[in-house]
C-alpha positions as CSV (number, residue, x, y, z in Angstrom):
1,X,0.0,0.0,0.0
2,X,1.5,3.3,-1.0
3,X,1.4,6.3,1.4
4,X,-0.9,9.2,0.4
5,X,0.2,12.8,0.7
6,X,-1.1,14.8,3.6
7,X,-1.9,18.4,3.6
8,X,0.0,20.8,5.9
9,X,-1.1,24.2,7.0
10,X,1.8,26.7,7.2
11,X,0.4,30.0,8.4
12,X,-2.5,30.6,6.1
13,X,-1.2,28.5,3.2
14,X,-2.0,24.9,2.6
15,X,0.6,22.8,0.7
16,X,1.2,19.2,-0.2
17,X,3.7,17.7,2.2
18,X,5.5,14.4,2.8
19,X,3.8,11.1,3.0
20,X,1.3,10.6,5.8
21,X,3.6,7.9,7.3
22,X,6.7,10.1,7.5
23,X,4.8,13.1,8.7
24,X,2.9,11.2,11.4
25,X,6.0,9.4,12.6
26,X,7.9,12.7,12.9
27,X,5.0,14.4,14.7
28,X,4.6,11.4,16.9
29,X,8.2,11.4,18.0
30,X,8.3,15.1,18.6
31,X,4.9,15.0,20.4
32,X,5.9,12.1,22.7
33,X,9.0,13.9,23.8
34,X,7.0,17.0,24.5
35,X,4.4,15.0,26.4
36,X,7.0,13.3,28.6
37,X,8.9,16.5,29.2
38,X,5.7,18.4,30.1
39,X,4.5,15.6,32.3
40,X,7.7,15.5,34.2
41,X,7.5,19.3,34.9
42,X,3.8,19.6,35.7
43,X,2.6,16.2,36.8
44,X,-0.1,16.4,34.2
45,X,-1.8,13.2,33.0
46,X,0.1,11.9,30.0
47,X,-3.1,10.7,28.4
48,X,-4.5,14.3,28.3
49,X,-1.3,15.6,26.7
50,X,-1.1,12.8,24.2
51,X,-4.6,13.6,23.1
52,X,-3.6,17.2,22.5
53,X,-0.5,16.2,20.5
54,X,-2.3,13.7,18.3
55,X,-5.3,15.8,17.6
56,X,-3.2,18.3,15.7
57,X,-3.6,17.8,11.9
58,X,-5.6,18.6,8.9
59,X,-9.1,19.2,10.2
60,X,-11.6,22.0,9.5
61,X,-12.0,21.6,5.7
62,X,-8.5,21.4,4.3
63,X,-8.4,19.8,0.9
64,X,-7.2,16.2,0.4
65,X,-6.9,13.3,2.8
66,X,-5.8,13.7,6.4
67,X,-4.0,11.4,8.7
68,X,-6.1,9.6,11.3
69,X,-5.5,10.7,14.9
70,X,-4.2,8.0,17.3
71,X,-7.6,7.2,18.8
72,X,-9.1,6.4,15.4
73,X,-6.0,4.5,14.3
74,X,-6.2,2.2,17.4
75,X,-9.8,1.4,16.6
76,X,-9.0,0.6,12.9
77,X,-5.8,-1.4,13.4
78,X,-7.6,-3.6,15.9
79,X,-10.0,-4.6,13.1
80,X,-7.2,-5.5,10.7
81,X,-6.5,-9.3,10.7
82,X,-3.1,-10.3,11.8
83,X,-1.1,-12.8,9.7
84,X,-1.6,-16.3,11.0
85,X,1.1,-18.5,12.4
86,X,4.0,-18.4,14.9
87,X,6.4,-15.4,14.9
88,X,6.4,-11.8,15.7
89,X,4.5,-8.8,14.3
90,X,4.5,-5.0,14.6
91,X,2.2,-2.1,13.6
92,X,3.0,1.6,13.8
93,X,0.8,4.7,13.6
94,X,-0.5,5.7,11.1
95,X,-0.1,2.5,8.9
96,X,-3.1,0.2,8.9
97,X,-0.9,-2.9,8.2
98,X,0.9,-5.5,10.2
99,X,4.4,-6.4,9.3
100,X,6.6,-9.4,10.2
101,X,9.6,-8.6,12.4
102,X,12.4,-10.7,13.8
103,X,11.7,-12.2,17.2
104,X,14.2,-11.7,20.0
105,X,15.3,-13.4,23.2
106,X,13.1,-12.6,26.1
107,X,14.3,-11.8,29.6
108,X,15.5,-14.7,31.6
109,X,14.2,-13.6,35.0
110,X,11.5,-15.8,36.5
111,X,8.2,-14.0,37.1
112,X,7.5,-16.2,40.0
113,X,4.2,-17.8,41.1
114,X,2.7,-17.0,44.5
115,X,3.3,-19.9,46.9
116,X,0.6,-21.3,49.0
117,X,0.9,-23.4,52.1
118,X,0.3,-23.7,55.8
119,X,1.6,-21.4,58.5
120,X,1.4,-17.7,59.3
121,X,1.7,-15.1,56.7
122,X,2.5,-11.4,56.8
123,X,0.1,-9.0,55.1
124,X,1.8,-5.7,54.4
125,X,-1.3,-4.1,52.9
126,X,-0.5,-4.7,49.2
127,X,-2.1,-7.7,47.6
128,X,0.2,-8.0,44.6
129,X,-2.5,-8.7,41.9
130,X,-5.3,-8.3,44.4
131,X,-8.0,-10.2,42.6
132,X,-8.6,-12.3,39.5
133,X,-11.7,-12.6,37.2
134,X,-13.2,-16.1,36.6
135,X,-15.8,-17.1,34.1
136,X,-19.3,-17.4,35.7
137,X,-19.8,-21.1,34.9
138,X,-16.3,-22.4,34.1
139,X,-16.5,-21.3,30.5
140,X,-13.3,-21.1,28.4
141,X,-11.5,-17.8,28.2
142,X,-10.2,-17.3,24.7
143,X,-8.6,-13.9,25.3
144,X,-8.0,-11.4,28.1
145,X,-7.1,-7.7,28.1
146,X,-5.3,-5.6,30.7
147,X,-5.4,-1.8,30.8
148,X,-5.5,1.1,33.3
149,X,-8.0,3.8,34.2
150,X,-7.9,6.9,36.4
151,X,-4.1,7.0,36.7
152,X,-3.1,9.9,39.1
153,X,0.5,11.0,39.9
154,X,2.2,7.9,38.6
155,X,5.6,9.5,37.9
156,X,8.3,6.9,38.7
157,X,8.7,3.3,39.6
158,X,11.5,1.1,40.8
159,X,11.6,-2.7,41.2
160,X,12.9,-3.4,44.7
161,X,14.3,-6.8,45.7
162,X,16.1,-7.3,49.0
163,X,16.5,-3.6,49.4
164,X,18.1,-3.1,46.0
165,X,16.3,-0.9,43.5
166,X,16.3,-1.5,39.7
167,X,15.4,2.1,38.6
168,X,12.6,2.3,36.1
169,X,11.9,-1.4,36.0
170,X,8.4,-2.9,36.2
171,X,6.3,-5.6,34.6
172,X,2.7,-5.9,33.4
173,X,1.5,-9.4,34.0
174,X,-1.6,-11.1,32.5
175,X,-1.6,-14.4,34.4
176,X,-3.8,-17.4,33.9
177,X,-5.0,-19.9,36.5
178,X,-3.1,-23.1,37.0
179,X,-4.2,-26.2,35.1
180,X,-3.6,-29.9,34.8
181,X,-0.9,-30.4,32.2
182,X,0.2,-33.4,30.1
183,X,3.8,-33.1,31.3
184,X,2.5,-33.8,34.9
185,X,1.2,-37.3,33.9
186,X,-1.2,-39.4,35.9
187,X,-1.3,-39.5,39.7
188,X,0.4,-36.2,40.3
189,X,-2.5,-33.9,41.2
190,X,-0.4,-31.2,42.8
191,X,1.6,-30.7,39.6
192,X,0.1,-27.8,37.6
193,X,0.9,-25.8,34.5
194,X,0.7,-22.0,34.4
195,X,1.0,-19.3,31.7
196,X,2.0,-15.6,31.9
197,X,1.5,-13.0,29.2
198,X,4.2,-10.5,30.0
199,X,5.5,-7.0,29.3
200,X,8.8,-6.2,31.0
201,X,10.4,-2.8,31.2
202,X,13.8,-4.0,32.3
203,X,15.1,-0.7,33.8
204,X,18.7,0.5,34.3
205,X,20.1,-2.9,35.1
206,X,19.4,-4.2,31.5
207,X,20.0,-1.4,29.1
208,X,16.3,-0.4,29.4
209,X,14.8,-2.9,27.0
210,X,11.0,-3.3,26.8
211,X,10.1,-6.9,26.0
212,X,6.8,-8.6,25.3
213,X,6.7,-12.4,25.6
214,X,5.1,-15.5,27.3
215,X,6.6,-17.4,30.2
216,X,5.5,-21.0,31.0
217,X,5.7,-22.7,34.4
218,X,5.3,-26.2,35.9
219,X,4.5,-25.9,39.6
220,X,5.1,-28.7,42.0
221,X,6.8,-30.9,39.5
222,X,7.6,-34.4,40.8
223,X,11.1,-34.8,39.4
224,X,14.0,-33.0,37.8
225,X,12.9,-30.2,35.5
226,X,12.5,-31.2,31.8
227,X,15.4,-30.4,29.4
228,X,15.6,-26.7,28.5
229,X,13.6,-25.7,31.6
230,X,15.1,-23.8,34.5
231,X,14.4,-24.7,38.2
232,X,13.2,-21.9,40.4
233,X,13.9,-22.1,44.1
234,X,11.9,-19.6,46.1
235,X,14.1,-17.6,48.5
236,X,14.2,-19.0,52.0
237,X,13.1,-22.5,50.9
238,X,15.0,-25.8,50.6
239,X,14.5,-27.5,47.2
240,X,12.9,-30.9,47.4
241,X,13.5,-33.6,44.9
242,X,9.8,-34.3,44.4
243,X,8.5,-30.7,44.4
244,X,10.1,-28.6,41.8
245,X,9.2,-25.2,40.2
246,X,10.3,-25.0,36.6
247,X,10.0,-22.2,34.1
248,X,10.6,-21.8,30.4
249,X,10.6,-19.0,27.9
250,X,10.7,-20.3,24.3
251,X,14.0,-19.0,22.6
252,X,13.6,-16.1,20.2
253,X,9.9,-16.0,20.9
254,X,9.6,-12.5,22.3
255,X,9.5,-9.1,20.7
256,X,10.4,-5.6,21.9
257,X,9.7,-1.9,21.5
258,X,12.4,0.3,20.0
259,X,12.6,2.3,23.2
260,X,11.7,1.8,26.9
261,X,8.0,2.3,27.8
262,X,8.1,4.5,30.9
263,X,5.6,3.9,33.7
264,X,4.0,7.2,32.9
265,X,2.5,5.5,29.8
266,X,0.0,3.7,32.2
267,X,-2.0,6.9,32.1
268,X,-2.6,6.5,28.3
269,X,-6.1,4.9,27.8
270,X,-5.0,2.9,24.7
271,X,-2.1,1.1,26.5
272,X,-3.2,-2.5,26.4
273,X,-1.8,-5.9,27.1
274,X,-3.6,-8.9,25.5
275,X,-3.2,-12.6,25.9
276,X,-4.7,-15.3,23.7
277,X,-4.8,-19.0,24.0
278,X,-5.3,-21.5,21.2
279,X,-5.3,-18.7,18.6
280,X,-7.8,-19.6,15.9
281,X,-7.7,-23.2,16.9
282,X,-4.0,-23.4,16.2
283,X,-3.0,-24.6,19.7
284,X,-0.6,-21.6,19.9
285,X,-0.5,-18.7,22.4
286,X,-0.2,-15.0,21.5
287,X,0.7,-11.9,23.5
288,X,0.1,-8.4,22.1
289,X,1.1,-5.0,23.7
290,X,0.0,-1.5,22.6
291,X,2.3,1.1,24.2
292,X,-0.4,3.8,23.9
293,X,1.7,5.9,21.6
294,X,1.1,4.3,18.2
295,X,3.3,1.2,18.5
296,X,2.0,-2.4,18.8
297,X,4.0,-5.6,19.0
298,X,2.8,-9.2,19.0
299,X,4.4,-12.6,19.5
300,X,2.8,-16.0,18.8
301,X,4.4,-19.3,19.8
302,X,3.7,-23.0,20.3
303,X,3.5,-23.7,24.1
304,X,5.8,-26.3,25.6
305,X,3.0,-27.4,28.0
306,X,-0.5,-28.6,26.9
307,X,-3.5,-28.7,29.2
308,X,-5.0,-32.2,29.7
309,X,-8.5,-30.8,29.4
310,X,-10.2,-28.6,26.7
311,X,-11.4,-26.0,29.1
312,X,-8.6,-24.9,31.3
313,X,-8.3,-21.1,31.1
314,X,-11.1,-20.0,33.4
315,X,-9.5,-17.1,35.4
316,X,-7.3,-14.1,34.5
317,X,-5.3,-11.6,36.6
318,X,-3.8,-8.3,35.4
319,X,-1.7,-5.7,37.2
320,X,1.6,-3.9,37.4
321,X,4.2,-5.8,39.3
322,X,7.9,-5.8,40.2
323,X,10.5,-7.1,37.8
324,X,10.8,-10.8,38.6
325,X,12.0,-12.9,41.5
326,X,9.3,-11.7,43.9
327,X,10.3,-8.0,43.4
328,X,8.0,-5.2,44.4
329,X,7.1,-2.3,42.1
330,X,7.6,0.7,44.3
331,X,5.8,3.9,43.0
332,X,7.1,7.4,43.7
333,X,9.4,6.3,46.6
334,X,9.8,9.4,48.8
335,X,12.8,7.8,50.4
336,X,14.7,8.1,47.2
337,X,14.4,11.2,44.9
338,X,10.9,11.3,43.6
339,X,9.2,13.6,46.1
340,X,6.0,12.9,47.9
341,X,2.9,12.0,45.8
342,X,0.5,10.9,48.5
343,X,-2.5,10.7,46.2
344,X,-0.9,8.3,43.7
345,X,-3.6,5.9,42.5
346,X,-4.7,3.9,39.5
347,X,-7.3,1.3,38.5
348,X,-6.2,-1.9,36.8
349,X,-8.8,-3.4,34.6
350,X,-9.0,-7.1,33.6
351,X,-11.4,-8.0,30.7
352,X,-12.2,-11.6,29.8
353,X,-13.6,-12.8,26.5
354,X,-15.4,-16.1,27.0
355,X,-18.4,-15.6,24.7
356,X,-20.7,-14.5,27.4
357,X,-21.9,-11.2,28.9
358,X,-22.5,-12.0,32.6
359,X,-20.2,-10.4,35.2
360,X,-17.2,-12.5,36.1
361,X,-16.7,-14.2,39.4
362,X,-14.2,-12.2,41.4
363,X,-11.6,-13.9,43.6
364,X,-9.4,-12.1,46.0
365,X,-6.2,-13.9,45.2
366,X,-3.1,-13.2,43.2
367,X,-1.2,-15.8,41.1
368,X,2.0,-13.8,41.1
369,X,4.8,-13.6,43.8
370,X,5.7,-10.2,42.5
371,X,3.7,-7.2,43.9
372,X,3.5,-3.4,44.1
373,X,3.4,-1.0,47.0
374,X,-0.2,0.2,46.3
375,X,-3.1,-0.9,48.5
376,X,-5.8,-2.7,46.6
377,X,-9.2,-1.3,47.7
378,X,-12.7,-2.6,47.0
379,X,-12.8,-4.2,43.6
380,X,-15.4,-3.0,41.1
381,X,-17.5,-5.1,38.7
382,X,-18.6,-2.6,36.1
383,X,-21.9,-2.7,34.2
384,X,-22.4,-1.5,30.6
385,X,-20.9,-2.3,27.2
386,X,-17.7,-4.1,26.6
387,X,-16.3,-7.4,27.7
388,X,-17.0,-8.6,31.3
389,X,-14.4,-7.1,33.6
390,X,-13.2,-6.4,37.1
391,X,-11.5,-3.2,38.1
392,X,-9.0,-2.9,40.9
393,X,-8.7,0.5,42.6
394,X,-5.2,0.9,44.0
395,X,-3.8,3.7,46.1
396,X,-0.5,4.7,47.6
397,X,-1.5,5.1,51.3
398,X,0.0,4.3,54.6
399,X,-3.5,3.5,56.1
400,X,-5.0,0.1,55.6
401,X,-8.0,0.0,53.3
402,X,-10.8,-2.5,53.1
403,X,-10.1,-5.0,50.4
404,X,-12.0,-7.6,48.4
405,X,-14.4,-8.2,45.6
406,X,-17.3,-6.5,47.4
407,X,-17.6,-4.3,50.4
408,X,-20.1,-3.0,52.9
409,X,-19.8,0.0,55.3
410,X,-21.3,0.9,58.7
411,X,-20.5,4.6,59.3
412,X,-21.2,7.3,61.8
413,X,-24.6,7.3,63.6
414,X,-25.4,4.8,62.0
415,X,-25.5,4.6,58.2
416,X,-25.5,1.1,56.7
417,X,-24.4,0.5,53.1
418,X,-24.8,-3.1,52.1
419,X,-22.7,-5.2,49.8
420,X,-25.0,-4.4,46.9
421,X,-24.9,-0.7,47.7
422,X,-28.2,-0.2,49.6
423,X,-28.0,2.8,51.9
424,X,-30.3,3.0,55.0
425,X,-30.0,4.5,58.5
426,X,-30.3,2.1,61.4
427,X,-30.5,3.7,64.9
428,X,-31.3,0.7,67.1
429,X,-29.1,-0.2,70.1
430,X,-27.7,-3.5,71.1
431,X,-25.5,-6.2,69.5
432,X,-26.2,-7.0,65.8
433,X,-25.0,-9.2,63.0
434,X,-23.6,-6.9,60.4
435,X,-22.3,-9.6,58.0
436,X,-22.2,-13.3,57.9
437,X,-20.9,-15.7,55.3
438,X,-21.7,-19.4,56.1
439,X,-20.1,-20.5,59.3
440,X,-16.6,-19.2,58.5
441,X,-17.0,-15.4,58.7
442,X,-19.1,-13.1,60.8
443,X,-19.0,-9.4,61.9
444,X,-20.9,-8.0,64.9
445,X,-21.3,-4.5,66.2
446,X,-22.4,-3.2,69.6
447,X,-24.5,-0.1,69.0
448,X,-25.0,2.4,71.8
449,X,-27.4,5.3,72.2
450,X,-26.5,9.0,71.6
451,X,-28.6,9.8,74.7
452,X,-29.1,12.1,76.5
453,X,-28.5,14.7,73.8
454,X,-29.4,12.5,70.8
455,X,-31.6,9.6,72.1
456,X,-32.8,8.6,68.7
457,X,-29.3,8.1,67.3
458,X,-26.9,5.2,67.7
459,X,-23.2,4.5,67.0
460,X,-20.8,1.6,66.9
461,X,-19.1,1.5,70.2
462,X,-17.3,-1.9,69.7
463,X,-16.7,-4.3,66.8
464,X,-15.9,-8.1,66.6
465,X,-15.3,-10.6,63.9
466,X,-15.0,-14.3,63.6
467,X,-12.7,-15.7,60.9
468,X,-12.8,-19.5,61.1
469,X,-11.8,-20.3,64.6
470,X,-10.2,-16.9,65.3
471,X,-12.1,-14.2,67.1
472,X,-10.9,-10.6,67.1
473,X,-12.7,-7.6,68.9
474,X,-11.9,-4.0,69.2
475,X,-13.6,-2.9,72.4
476,X,-14.5,0.8,72.9
477,X,-12.1,1.8,70.1
478,X,-9.0,1.2,72.3
479,X,-8.6,-2.4,73.4
480,X,-7.8,-5.3,71.0
481,X,-9.0,-8.7,72.2
482,X,-7.9,-11.8,70.4
483,X,-9.6,-15.1,71.2
484,X,-10.7,-13.6,74.6
485,X,-7.3,-12.2,75.6
486,X,-6.4,-8.5,75.5
487,X,-3.5,-8.2,73.1
488,X,-1.6,-4.9,72.8
489,X,-0.6,-4.0,69.2
490,X,1.5,-1.0,68.4
491,X,0.9,1.3,65.5
492,X,2.7,0.1,62.4
493,X,2.8,-3.5,63.7
494,X,1.1,-6.6,62.2
495,X,0.0,-9.6,64.3
496,X,0.1,-12.9,62.3
497,X,-1.8,-15.8,63.8
498,X,-1.2,-19.5,63.1
499,X,-4.7,-19.7,61.5
500,X,-3.7,-17.3,58.7
501,X,-5.6,-14.4,60.2
502,X,-3.6,-11.1,60.4
503,X,-4.3,-7.9,62.3
504,X,-2.6,-4.8,61.1
505,X,-2.7,-1.5,62.9
506,X,-1.8,2.0,61.6
507,X,-2.6,4.7,64.1
508,X,-6.3,4.4,64.9
509,X,-7.1,2.0,62.0
510,X,-7.1,-1.8,62.3
511,X,-7.4,-4.2,59.4
512,X,-8.3,-7.8,60.3
513,X,-7.9,-10.2,57.4
514,X,-8.3,-13.9,56.7
515,X,-5.6,-14.8,54.2
516,X,-7.3,-18.0,53.2
517,X,-10.6,-16.4,52.1
518,X,-9.7,-12.8,51.5
519,X,-12.5,-11.7,53.9
520,X,-11.5,-8.7,56.0
521,X,-12.7,-6.0,58.3
522,X,-11.4,-2.4,58.6
523,X,-12.2,-0.6,61.9
524,X,-11.4,3.1,62.2
525,X,-11.6,4.1,65.8
526,X,-12.7,7.7,66.4
527,X,-11.6,8.7,69.9
528,X,-11.5,12.5,69.8
529,X,-15.1,13.0,68.7
530,X,-18.1,13.9,70.9
531,X,-18.5,10.1,71.4
532,X,-16.1,7.2,71.0
533,X,-17.3,5.3,68.0
534,X,-16.0,3.1,65.1
535,X,-16.5,3.3,61.4
536,X,-16.6,-0.2,60.1
537,X,-16.0,-1.6,56.5
538,X,-16.4,-5.2,55.5
539,X,-14.5,-6.6,52.6
540,X,-15.8,-9.9,51.0
541,X,-13.0,-12.0,49.5
542,X,-14.9,-13.8,46.7
543,X,-18.0,-12.7,44.8
544,X,-20.8,-13.6,44.3
545,X,-21.7,-15.3,47.5
546,X,-24.5,-14.9,50.0
547,X,-23.9,-12.2,52.7
548,X,-26.4,-12.2,55.5
549,X,-27.0,-9.5,58.2
550,X,-27.7,-5.8,58.3
551,X,-25.1,-5.3,55.6
552,X,-26.3,-8.1,53.3
553,X,-28.7,-8.5,50.4
554,X,-30.5,-11.7,49.7
555,X,-30.0,-11.5,45.9
556,X,-26.3,-10.5,46.0
557,X,-26.3,-7.7,43.3
558,X,-29.9,-6.5,43.9
559,X,-29.9,-3.4,46.1
560,X,-33.7,-3.0,46.2
561,X,-34.3,-5.9,48.7
562,X,-33.2,-6.6,52.3
563,X,-33.9,-9.9,54.2
564,X,-34.5,-10.8,57.8
565,X,-32.6,-13.6,59.4
566,X,-35.6,-16.0,58.8
567,X,-35.6,-15.1,55.1
568,X,-38.5,-12.7,55.1
569,X,-37.9,-10.2,52.3
570,X,-38.5,-6.4,52.4
571,X,-38.5,-4.0,49.5
572,X,-36.7,-0.7,49.8
573,X,-37.7,1.5,51.6
574,X,-38.8,-0.3,54.7
575,X,-41.4,1.2,57.0
576,X,-40.3,2.3,60.4
577,X,-42.1,-0.6,62.0
578,X,-40.6,-3.2,59.6
579,X,-37.1,-1.7,59.9
580,X,-37.0,-1.9,63.7
581,X,-39.5,-4.7,64.1
582,X,-39.2,-8.0,62.3
583,X,-36.1,-7.0,60.2
584,X,-34.0,-5.3,62.8
585,X,-35.0,-7.6,65.7
586,X,-34.1,-10.7,63.6
587,X,-30.4,-9.6,63.4
588,X,-30.0,-8.9,67.2
589,X,-27.4,-11.2,68.7
590,X,-28.4,-13.4,71.6
591,X,-26.4,-12.3,74.7
592,X,-25.3,-16.0,75.1
593,X,-23.6,-16.0,71.6
594,X,-22.3,-12.5,71.4
595,X,-18.6,-12.0,70.4
596,X,-18.6,-8.7,72.3
597,X,-18.8,-9.9,75.9
598,X,-15.3,-8.6,76.7
599,X,-16.4,-5.1,75.8
600,X,-18.2,-2.4,77.8
601,X,-21.9,-3.3,78.1
602,X,-24.6,-1.3,76.4
603,X,-28.4,-1.1,76.3
604,X,-30.8,-2.6,73.9
605,X,-33.7,-0.8,72.3
606,X,-35.2,1.0,69.3
607,X,-35.5,4.7,68.5
608,X,-38.8,6.4,69.2
609,X,-38.9,8.1,65.8
610,X,-36.7,8.4,62.7
611,X,-33.8,10.7,63.1
612,X,-32.3,12.5,60.0
613,X,-30.2,15.6,59.3
614,X,-33.4,17.7,59.0
615,X,-34.2,16.9,62.7
616,X,-31.1,18.7,63.8
617,X,-31.6,22.2,65.2
618,X,-31.2,24.9,62.5
619,X,-28.0,26.3,63.8
620,X,-26.3,23.0,64.2
621,X,-27.6,21.8,60.8
622,X,-26.2,24.9,59.1
623,X,-22.7,24.6,60.7
624,X,-22.6,20.8,60.0
625,X,-23.8,21.3,56.4
626,X,-21.1,23.9,55.8
627,X,-18.4,21.7,57.1
628,X,-19.5,18.8,54.9
629,X,-19.7,21.0,51.8
630,X,-16.2,22.4,52.6
631,X,-14.9,18.8,52.7
632,X,-16.0,18.4,49.1
633,X,-18.9,16.1,49.6
634,X,-21.4,16.6,46.8
635,X,-23.3,13.3,46.5
636,X,-26.6,14.1,48.1
637,X,-27.2,11.0,50.2
638,X,-23.7,11.3,51.7
639,X,-24.0,15.0,52.2
640,X,-27.1,14.3,54.3
641,X,-25.4,11.5,56.2
642,X,-22.3,13.7,56.8
643,X,-24.4,16.6,58.0
644,X,-26.1,14.4,60.6
645,X,-22.8,12.9,61.7
646,X,-21.0,16.2,62.0
647,X,-23.9,17.6,64.0
648,X,-24.0,14.7,66.4
649,X,-20.4,13.4,66.5
650,X,-18.3,16.4,65.6
651,X,-16.4,17.8,62.5
652,X,-14.0,14.9,62.2
653,X,-16.9,12.7,61.1
654,X,-16.9,14.3,57.6
655,X,-13.7,12.4,56.6
656,X,-15.6,9.1,56.3
657,X,-17.6,10.5,53.3
658,X,-14.9,12.2,51.3
659,X,-14.7,10.6,47.8
660,X,-17.5,8.0,48.4
661,X,-19.3,7.0,45.3
662,X,-23.1,7.3,45.1
663,X,-25.1,4.5,46.7
664,X,-26.8,2.1,44.3
665,X,-30.1,2.8,46.1
666,X,-30.9,5.1,49.1
667,X,-33.7,4.1,51.4
668,X,-33.4,7.4,53.3
669,X,-35.6,10.3,52.3
670,X,-33.8,13.3,50.8
671,X,-33.4,15.8,53.6
672,X,-34.8,19.3,53.1
673,X,-32.9,22.1,54.6
674,X,-34.5,23.5,57.8
675,X,-35.9,27.0,57.5
676,X,-33.7,30.0,58.0
677,X,-34.9,30.9,61.4
678,X,-33.5,31.1,64.9
679,X,-30.6,33.0,66.3
680,X,-28.5,34.8,63.7
681,X,-29.9,32.9,60.7
682,X,-28.3,35.0,58.0
683,X,-24.7,33.8,58.1
684,X,-25.7,30.2,58.5
685,X,-28.1,30.4,55.5
686,X,-25.5,32.1,53.4
687,X,-22.8,29.5,54.2
688,X,-25.3,26.8,53.3
689,X,-26.0,28.4,49.9
690,X,-29.4,29.8,50.9
691,X,-30.5,33.4,50.9
692,X,-34.2,33.4,52.1
């Protein structure tokens, strides 16, 4: 295909210029340099700057053809069939063709699997991959994609291993589940195959290559690794003759970009890593990487291990990781030379193509032994067009966050948000079941009255959880009780129990987590408020599954229905009598079975009447509303909840609502502002945006 000329505007004149290919490539190189330089100086999102650079061109009625912008090109090249067969390919903006390129040797570092086994573990807050997406009914994944959204202040990354930093190094891993493989033979059920579709930016230690390739693994192999395979011995372990880890990268099967791909490229929406298995029925695997700036490379190879069953790829995990050998990708390390970017965050998106449209099953587990220093927060399962997907919000923070595939919250005085997103106020007092999953996980709260000032309000005074056989309670926001014994825990410390349950404390925040299931509870103790109370968040490790209690929904994803302990169903909103009668009473904990017996006792009862923000005295409402608005809270239902909490509990209560996404359904009535009356109404009304 011959390049067409492109028209160039110079001042007011329009002239025929070089070919579209040459012009676009020249502008692209110049634009990328400008983008990166500007991003380094300003911290601006690379994606935004790239859009500006690549939108420049012949628009607005110039005669003759014009070169596509990058966004259009990405859509078009994705529809161009790739040549079949093993080997390596490349495509470059603005050409709409694929070309064969020479394959190259891939990196030799092992991108290690995460080990599982008995004994205590240490949870440092980062989950590595954090979660994987499985097909709803065990269907076969043909292809999976990994990309990023909402990238904020990702400026630098190092891969750190044993305290040594490889500057600029990181990997993107698209990992499969393990599977029964032919090489394992019969009678070796622990032996499993594993595949990784990889991009590796090798950093300063390896002349800054950027490679795209596939790595294959045999886990728990029962004898010496096959010829051509390399044995991997995890650090701190003793190799066993009948339990080997073996990895293999087919020689000359990878491909590379002409230049390194800096971590700032994660902010470009078109950056994409794709893995395919059994491409077009060929039995071969393919990995493709789009660097987001008009360069795509692809490598297809015959795998050295074959599954023993037709359907084997049922789960996929994608994220940014350290560069091999269990390394950690450390973002914006303030201890080095990158400054302090406390709001660094991103969302890693994993899409799976299995021929269906149902949401994937989410599992809070990583397949990789590499990790990053971001904390994985509550996973999202988006609705809407596109392939089924999960999205992992990750943030650079020193405070533990609730983690898992679904989450519930019990905030302030007292606002319940269920796992499906139902928001409703619950002001009863006593011990209640907040969340319960089978017999292995339960969360209880002890709610106490706000009397004498606020007798119709309640708040969480103490919290307890049972994870398997382990019981952990935070009594009165100050005293940690583990299996009935008061257990001091300093800020910054992690308690690892033999059952696999960990308790991590940072200042006033405690994260209790069951490593075997991923279920976890985050308790934020508020000690300096008008009352001592705890904000509680519950993270559910796997989804979907039935969560019972005040924070559960009987139909998992349906936020319009709540259920009593006996199964009776109630549509949203519940009447006052139903809320505190059959529904609320059913979730009261029998005093003989409470997990909170070690904590200060409290009363048991129901409010006399509903209590919302509009029930606050005018002056208090105005001051609380102003504080919540000043904190940046704009979602109406959370603004109402915040106003009530600040009025009752004090100004610090507003922090729990900053950045919270809208509830799926709110059962609380929208609160009208009280009239501008009472002492000195003018200033209060003005601050609240009202002038009557």
